[in-house]
PLY file of the C-alpha trace (Angstrom):
ply
format ascii 1.0
element vertex 453
property float x
property float y
property float z
element edge 450
property int vertex1
property int vertex2
end_header
-25.37 -30.02 -4.59
-24.44 -31.89 -1.14
-23.79 -29.43 1.97
-19.88 -29.85 1.37
-19.98 -28.24 -2.55
-22.38 -25.66 -1.02
-19.27 -24.61 1.79
-16.61 -25.14 -1.09
-18.34 -22.96 -3.22
-19.01 -20.34 -0.94
-15.15 -20.15 0.59
-15.18 -19.43 -3.29
-16.27 -16.33 -3.29
-14.47 -12.94 -3.04
-11.42 -12.42 -0.89
-10.96 -9.69 0.99
-8.19 -8.84 4.11
-10.21 -6.69 6.82
-7.80 -4.34 8.64
-8.53 -4.52 12.14
-13.40 -10.20 10.34
-20.31 -21.62 10.78
-18.95 -22.99 6.73
-22.20 -24.45 6.45
-25.24 -20.87 6.70
-28.07 -22.39 8.35
-31.44 -21.37 8.14
-33.56 -20.29 11.23
-37.32 -20.52 10.52
-40.04 -19.30 12.81
-42.92 -21.48 10.80
-45.54 -21.61 13.76
-47.50 -18.20 14.53
-47.88 -19.43 18.22
-44.63 -19.46 18.70
-43.51 -22.80 17.99
-40.36 -23.29 16.78
-38.31 -25.43 14.67
-35.00 -25.95 12.45
-34.92 -26.57 9.02
-31.98 -29.36 8.52
-29.70 -29.12 6.17
-27.26 -31.53 7.30
-26.91 -35.37 7.71
-26.21 -38.12 10.03
-23.44 -37.26 13.19
-25.51 -33.32 13.27
-27.79 -34.28 16.18
-26.08 -33.21 19.12
-25.68 -29.90 17.52
-28.92 -28.97 15.72
-30.28 -30.19 19.72
-28.38 -27.45 21.17
-29.74 -25.00 18.59
-33.14 -26.56 19.60
-31.73 -24.51 22.94
-31.34 -21.58 21.05
-35.30 -22.05 20.30
-36.47 -22.73 23.49
-34.68 -19.29 24.43
-36.03 -17.18 21.60
-39.26 -17.95 22.16
-38.78 -17.05 25.87
-37.40 -13.49 25.34
-40.12 -13.09 22.65
-42.92 -14.18 24.93
-41.50 -12.90 28.27
-39.18 -9.58 28.64
-40.92 -6.87 30.11
-41.23 -5.37 26.24
-41.68 -6.55 23.37
-38.93 -6.94 20.90
-38.03 -6.82 17.96
-37.33 -10.30 16.04
-35.52 -9.35 13.56
-33.86 -7.44 16.38
-33.28 -10.93 18.50
-31.88 -12.37 15.56
-29.43 -10.13 13.89
-27.82 -9.95 18.27
-27.60 -13.86 17.98
-26.06 -13.76 14.54
-23.09 -11.44 15.69
-22.90 -12.98 19.17
-22.30 -17.01 17.11
-20.10 -15.05 14.47
-18.25 -12.23 16.88
-16.94 -15.03 19.67
-15.30 -16.63 16.36
-12.35 -14.72 15.74
-11.33 -10.25 16.15
-12.30 -10.28 12.23
-14.67 -12.60 10.86
-18.33 -10.74 11.46
-21.78 -10.16 10.03
-23.01 -7.09 7.69
-26.40 -6.13 7.81
-27.47 -4.75 4.46
-27.01 -0.74 5.83
-23.59 -2.28 6.63
-22.76 -4.29 4.05
-23.51 -1.24 1.58
-20.70 0.93 3.30
-18.30 -1.70 3.05
-19.01 -2.37 -0.96
-18.96 1.82 -0.64
-15.85 1.46 1.19
-14.00 -0.99 -0.93
-14.78 2.10 -3.92
-12.61 3.78 -2.97
-15.57 6.88 -1.80
-17.25 7.96 0.84
-18.74 10.14 3.55
-17.53 10.52 7.31
-13.97 11.44 8.34
-10.96 8.67 6.79
-10.14 6.88 10.37
-9.34 2.66 9.71
-10.43 1.36 13.16
-11.22 -1.29 15.26
-12.73 -2.99 18.19
-10.92 -3.33 21.38
-12.30 -4.58 24.85
-15.19 -2.54 23.86
-14.34 1.05 22.80
-13.02 2.13 19.04
-9.33 1.76 18.79
-7.95 3.50 16.27
-5.64 1.51 14.03
-4.54 4.63 11.45
-5.69 8.28 10.60
-6.05 8.21 6.35
-3.44 10.43 4.75
-5.18 13.62 3.73
-8.22 13.54 5.43
-10.30 14.97 8.19
-9.20 12.48 11.49
-5.56 13.15 9.98
-6.02 17.56 10.07
-7.46 16.93 13.42
-4.67 15.69 15.13
-6.41 11.99 15.82
-3.49 9.63 16.03
-3.28 5.22 15.56
-3.85 3.73 19.34
-5.94 6.53 20.07
-8.88 4.93 22.34
-12.18 6.57 21.12
-15.55 6.13 24.00
-18.03 8.12 22.54
-19.33 9.38 19.27
-21.76 12.79 20.20
-22.62 11.82 23.23
-23.78 8.49 23.18
-21.04 5.76 25.26
-19.35 3.01 22.63
-19.24 0.76 25.17
-21.86 -1.68 23.66
-22.01 -0.93 19.92
-20.80 -2.95 16.96
-17.90 -2.14 15.19
-20.29 -1.75 12.67
-22.75 0.60 14.25
-19.98 3.29 15.89
-17.92 3.28 12.74
-21.93 4.54 11.10
-22.35 6.92 13.45
-19.02 8.35 11.95
-19.89 8.61 8.88
-22.65 11.19 7.81
-23.96 14.07 5.35
-20.80 16.61 4.77
-20.28 19.25 6.57
-21.90 18.23 9.62
-19.57 17.89 12.58
-19.09 15.02 15.07
-17.49 15.74 18.13
-15.59 12.12 19.56
-13.87 11.75 22.83
-11.01 10.52 23.00
-8.64 8.50 25.58
-4.91 8.61 24.97
-2.25 7.23 26.60
-0.47 10.38 28.47
-2.81 12.32 28.58
-4.74 12.29 32.14
-8.05 13.97 30.70
-10.08 12.67 27.99
-9.84 14.64 24.73
-12.77 15.75 23.09
-12.19 16.62 19.35
-15.40 18.11 17.05
-14.73 17.05 13.33
-16.22 18.30 10.28
-17.47 15.41 7.75
-16.04 15.59 4.09
-16.38 13.31 1.37
-13.37 10.93 2.18
-12.11 10.09 -1.34
-9.34 7.09 -0.61
-7.11 7.66 -2.78
-4.47 4.89 -2.63
-1.31 5.61 -4.08
0.35 8.61 -4.55
4.29 9.62 -5.09
6.47 11.96 -5.53
10.35 12.20 -7.14
13.03 12.51 -4.21
16.75 13.77 -5.32
15.94 14.18 -9.66
16.64 9.93 -8.81
14.47 8.37 -6.76
10.34 7.49 -7.33
8.45 7.41 -3.38
4.92 5.80 -3.92
2.99 5.93 -1.29
0.00 3.07 -0.57
-1.60 3.46 2.10
-4.60 1.30 1.48
-5.13 -1.81 -1.14
-9.01 -0.26 -2.39
-10.16 -1.10 -5.99
-7.94 1.99 -7.82
-4.42 0.53 -6.03
-2.87 -1.38 -8.73
-3.54 0.96 -11.40
-2.87 3.76 -8.89
0.51 1.80 -9.03
1.18 1.17 -12.65
0.08 5.40 -13.29
2.14 5.98 -10.72
5.48 4.47 -11.62
4.51 5.39 -15.45
5.06 9.19 -14.51
7.99 8.93 -11.98
9.62 7.37 -15.24
8.41 10.42 -17.29
9.80 12.86 -14.68
13.75 10.02 -14.35
15.44 8.76 -17.50
16.41 5.51 -16.65
20.33 6.01 -16.33
19.61 8.46 -13.00
16.77 6.08 -11.77
18.35 4.74 -8.77
15.27 2.93 -8.09
11.69 2.83 -6.14
10.48 3.07 -2.29
7.37 1.15 -1.67
6.00 3.20 1.13
3.45 0.33 3.07
3.32 1.97 6.38
0.22 2.31 8.06
-1.77 0.64 5.82
-3.95 -2.09 7.48
-4.17 -3.30 4.11
-7.67 -4.37 1.92
-8.70 -6.21 -1.15
-6.25 -9.74 -2.12
-6.54 -8.73 -5.48
-4.68 -6.10 -5.03
-2.63 -7.24 -3.39
-1.92 -9.40 -6.19
-2.24 -6.55 -8.72
0.23 -5.24 -6.31
2.64 -7.70 -6.34
2.92 -8.82 -10.22
4.21 -5.41 -10.49
6.77 -4.98 -8.54
8.23 -8.51 -9.59
8.43 -10.77 -12.69
7.60 -13.85 -11.33
7.18 -16.61 -8.62
4.47 -16.87 -6.81
2.59 -14.63 -3.97
0.73 -16.26 -1.27
-0.56 -19.29 -0.85
-4.13 -19.28 1.65
-4.60 -22.14 3.20
-8.31 -23.17 4.31
-9.66 -25.83 5.96
-9.00 -29.05 3.92
-5.66 -29.26 2.08
-8.16 -29.37 -1.26
-9.03 -25.02 -0.70
-5.16 -24.33 -1.32
-5.41 -21.74 -3.35
-1.52 -20.07 -5.17
-2.12 -16.38 -6.43
1.27 -15.79 -8.76
2.99 -12.62 -10.38
1.27 -11.61 -13.57
2.03 -9.00 -16.42
6.12 -8.86 -15.12
8.36 -5.57 -13.35
6.89 -2.81 -14.38
10.44 -1.31 -12.35
12.79 -2.64 -14.78
14.57 -4.43 -12.52
15.39 -0.98 -10.76
16.08 -1.49 -6.88
12.89 -1.78 -4.86
12.13 -0.56 -0.91
9.68 -1.29 1.20
9.06 0.58 4.07
6.92 -1.62 6.84
5.49 -0.54 10.60
3.22 -1.31 13.24
0.64 -0.89 11.13
1.14 -2.10 8.35
-0.86 -5.44 8.52
-2.91 -8.31 6.08
-2.63 -7.05 2.20
0.63 -4.62 3.41
2.43 -7.78 4.56
1.34 -9.60 1.44
3.21 -7.95 -0.48
5.78 -7.76 1.79
6.43 -10.55 1.97
6.26 -11.84 -1.84
8.46 -8.84 -2.74
11.20 -10.44 0.81
11.26 -14.25 -0.44
12.23 -13.58 -3.95
14.68 -11.19 -2.90
13.22 -8.67 -4.68
13.41 -5.84 -1.87
14.90 -4.92 0.81
12.13 -4.32 3.98
13.16 -0.94 6.05
11.46 0.05 9.20
9.64 -2.67 12.50
8.18 -5.69 12.14
4.36 -5.74 10.65
1.03 -5.93 12.38
0.71 -9.63 11.80
-2.68 -10.52 10.27
-2.37 -13.34 8.41
-6.60 -14.91 8.09
-8.39 -14.45 4.54
-12.23 -12.86 4.85
-14.23 -14.47 2.47
-17.43 -12.31 2.07
-20.24 -13.99 1.40
-23.59 -12.18 0.27
-26.85 -13.66 1.91
-29.01 -12.75 -0.16
-31.00 -9.46 -0.94
-31.64 -7.71 2.16
-29.91 -10.31 4.21
-26.71 -8.61 4.06
-23.52 -10.30 4.16
-20.96 -12.30 5.90
-16.87 -11.56 6.23
-15.97 -15.82 7.53
-12.20 -16.41 8.15
-11.81 -19.01 5.56
-8.06 -19.18 5.83
-4.88 -18.16 6.80
-2.33 -16.43 4.14
1.86 -17.85 3.31
4.28 -16.59 2.33
6.69 -17.69 -1.22
8.41 -19.63 1.55
5.66 -21.05 3.08
6.01 -18.67 6.76
2.57 -17.86 8.01
2.78 -14.49 9.53
-0.38 -14.75 11.83
-0.25 -13.31 14.48
3.64 -13.27 14.04
4.26 -10.37 11.34
7.63 -9.54 8.71
10.30 -8.81 10.48
12.77 -5.74 8.21
15.77 -6.42 7.53
16.73 -3.78 8.91
15.38 -2.48 11.54
14.55 1.73 12.02
13.04 2.83 15.02
11.34 6.70 14.71
13.10 9.42 17.21
9.02 9.96 19.03
8.09 13.49 20.17
8.19 14.03 24.33
4.99 14.63 24.19
3.59 10.75 22.16
6.31 8.86 23.91
3.11 7.52 26.43
1.54 6.27 24.04
0.23 3.03 23.28
1.93 1.78 20.12
-0.25 -1.16 18.47
0.13 -4.39 20.08
-0.73 -6.58 16.84
-2.78 -9.34 16.19
-1.22 -11.79 18.56
-3.16 -9.34 21.35
-6.47 -9.11 19.97
-8.56 -11.27 21.70
-10.09 -14.86 20.54
-7.00 -14.89 17.23
-5.90 -17.58 15.70
-2.98 -19.18 17.25
0.76 -18.75 15.22
2.62 -21.28 13.96
4.98 -20.61 16.26
6.10 -18.34 18.51
3.24 -15.16 18.60
5.24 -11.53 18.67
3.48 -8.94 19.95
3.62 -5.59 17.68
5.70 -2.83 17.24
6.58 1.08 16.90
3.97 2.42 14.09
5.21 6.03 14.57
5.67 7.45 11.45
6.92 11.46 11.83
4.87 14.05 9.92
8.17 15.73 8.79
10.61 13.74 5.52
13.19 15.78 7.10
12.21 13.68 10.08
11.73 10.53 9.15
14.99 8.20 10.33
13.40 5.10 7.83
12.79 6.83 4.97
16.44 8.65 4.99
17.97 5.15 5.24
16.02 3.86 2.60
17.59 6.70 0.39
21.02 5.64 1.72
20.65 1.95 0.37
19.46 3.35 -2.93
22.06 5.77 -3.31
24.38 2.97 -1.57
26.05 5.10 0.76
24.88 2.43 4.26
26.22 -0.92 2.91
24.30 -2.78 6.26
26.25 -6.17 5.79
22.95 -8.27 7.17
20.75 -6.99 4.08
21.73 -9.88 1.25
22.61 -8.84 -2.40
20.01 -9.64 -5.01
20.75 -13.09 -6.04
21.05 -15.04 -8.61
17.88 -17.30 -7.87
14.51 -16.31 -6.37
11.87 -18.26 -4.20
11.22 -22.37 -6.26
7.97 -22.01 -7.60
0 1
1 2
2 3
3 4
4 5
5 6
6 7
7 8
8 9
9 10
10 11
11 12
12 13
13 14
14 15
15 16
16 17
17 18
18 19
21 22
22 23
23 24
24 25
25 26
26 27
27 28
28 29
29 30
30 31
31 32
32 33
33 34
34 35
35 36
36 37
37 38
38 39
39 40
40 41
41 42
42 43
43 44
44 45
45 46
46 47
47 48
48 49
49 50
50 51
51 52
52 53
53 54
54 55
55 56
56 57
57 58
58 59
59 60
60 61
61 62
62 63
63 64
64 65
65 66
66 67
67 68
68 69
69 70
70 71
71 72
72 73
73 74
74 75
75 76
76 77
77 78
78 79
79 80
80 81
81 82
82 83
83 84
84 85
85 86
86 87
87 88
88 89
89 90
90 91
91 92
92 93
93 94
94 95
95 96
96 97
97 98
98 99
99 100
100 101
101 102
102 103
103 104
104 105
105 106
106 107
107 108
108 109
109 110
110 111
111 112
112 113
113 114
114 115
115 116
116 117
117 118
118 119
119 120
120 121
121 122
122 123
123 124
124 125
125 126
126 127
127 128
128 129
129 130
130 131
131 132
132 133
133 134
134 135
135 136
136 137
137 138
138 139
139 140
140 141
141 142
142 143
143 144
144 145
145 146
146 147
147 148
148 149
149 150
150 151
151 152
152 153
153 154
154 155
155 156
156 157
157 158
158 159
159 160
160 161
161 162
162 163
163 164
164 165
165 166
166 167
167 168
168 169
169 170
170 171
171 172
172 173
173 174
174 175
175 176
176 177
177 178
178 179
179 180
180 181
181 182
182 183
183 184
184 185
185 186
186 187
187 188
188 189
189 190
190 191
191 192
192 193
193 194
194 195
195 196
196 197
197 198
198 199
199 200
200 201
201 202
202 203
203 204
204 205
205 206
206 207
207 208
208 209
209 210
210 211
211 212
212 213
213 214
214 215
215 216
216 217
217 218
218 219
219 220
220 221
221 222
222 223
223 224
224 225
225 226
226 227
227 228
228 229
229 230
230 231
231 232
232 233
233 234
234 235
235 236
236 237
237 238
238 239
239 240
240 241
241 242
242 243
243 244
244 245
245 246
246 247
247 248
248 249
249 250
250 251
251 252
252 253
253 254
254 255
255 256
256 257
257 258
258 259
259 260
260 261
261 262
262 263
263 264
264 265
265 266
266 267
267 268
268 269
269 270
270 271
271 272
272 273
273 274
274 275
275 276
276 277
277 278
278 279
279 280
280 281
281 282
282 283
283 284
284 285
285 286
286 287
287 288
288 289
289 290
290 291
291 292
292 293
293 294
294 295
295 296
296 297
297 298
298 299
299 300
300 301
301 302
302 303
303 304
304 305
305 306
306 307
307 308
308 309
309 310
310 311
311 312
312 313
313 314
314 315
315 316
316 317
317 318
318 319
319 320
320 321
321 322
322 323
323 324
324 325
325 326
326 327
327 328
328 329
329 330
330 331
331 332
332 333
333 334
334 335
335 336
336 337
337 338
338 339
339 340
340 341
341 342
342 343
343 344
344 345
345 346
346 347
347 348
348 349
349 350
350 351
351 352
352 353
353 354
354 355
355 356
356 357
357 358
358 359
359 360
360 361
361 362
362 363
363 364
364 365
365 366
366 367
367 368
368 369
369 370
370 371
371 372
372 373
373 374
374 375
375 376
376 377
377 378
378 379
379 380
380 381
381 382
382 383
383 384
384 385
385 386
386 387
387 388
388 389
389 390
390 391
391 392
392 393
393 394
394 395
395 396
396 397
397 398
398 399
399 400
400 401
401 402
402 403
403 404
404 405
405 406
406 407
407 408
408 409
409 410
410 411
411 412
412 413
413 414
414 415
415 416
416 417
417 418
418 419
419 420
420 421
421 422
422 423
423 424
424 425
425 426
426 427
427 428
428 429
429 430
430 431
431 432
432 433
433 434
434 435
435 436
436 437
437 438
438 439
439 440
440 441
441 442
442 443
443 444
444 445
445 446
446 447
447 448
448 449
449 450
450 451
451 452
């Protein structure tokens, strides 16, 4: 198989959307025991300049091995070089060593030990995207936008995101101490949190007023589609069809997850049609994903809540339902992460590569990258005085090295969600819309025809 076919084959691997990461993998071989460095050249003609530069890397590698003040660890040098190369591409591409790869698999399975926060790296510090529902981090008062500067007395500056996350994980019932910098608060905040087994329940639900089904989707892991199906079924048992006014699907502060789960969730909420397309470097790498299985809500009215923390897979679902006129979107503009990361396992003991290989597009052909999705009805929450100076998530467009938008870029939007339902203006607007209390001229009635497929 030639190198181009290998590259295309790699891009067909499992797609994963990361909430906050070189087409051809090169093998570096240290072949001379006395320090000579050579490259296994897998590419054909025309790559001479590239491989000449790689020989420069080999020379630097050997100088470091031979002359650094303390004897370095070869594997750490190589891992550091790989991290530097991959992380320079964009904010979401990254190399995972074997432990980090296992940790990520653990997370997507839906159970792990830790604090329960979604984080990203910003200017060398760990930034909280959102605390997960009903986790130690949420109970301790960790907020979206908080910056973690120290973990157990060690500065975060200089650590990779994986290293920082691993320091926050640990045995159940042990404690970790975080130093938090929060905008509007003069002094850093010290928070001690007891680790628990984090069982990510991606879907929770309840009924409201005997006529509306409320479904909260917190993340897109391997259990999400099944959780949604069960929620719809159980709501149907509690509310007769003739009494059911519709559903609210809450995607606020949902950082994303697995592509196949975004497709599965969309399929459960719309009868047919394209959900999302992914477009890579060349036209023949375009993939299209369509609804399968039918609308389990039986066409009942649907409202989707989004905000500045709704990213990636959340934006796929919101975009698909919006473009097909299947749902009304309420809230604030979404995060704007419109890129696809392919997970490429690198063999036993070598970890995996999370590589940005494509952009995704909504059914109407709109790219969300660095733009986000605008709601049909914008609803801003009343933020408490003590939180008004808290920085909001700035969105994909503010991340250093992000892929450029196809058009004007838009920064982030409000991500605050009131802890008490009675104070949640967006949720109240959704209930009013489904009950016919609110009539908004800017929101079209569901049309006869959807987006052509």
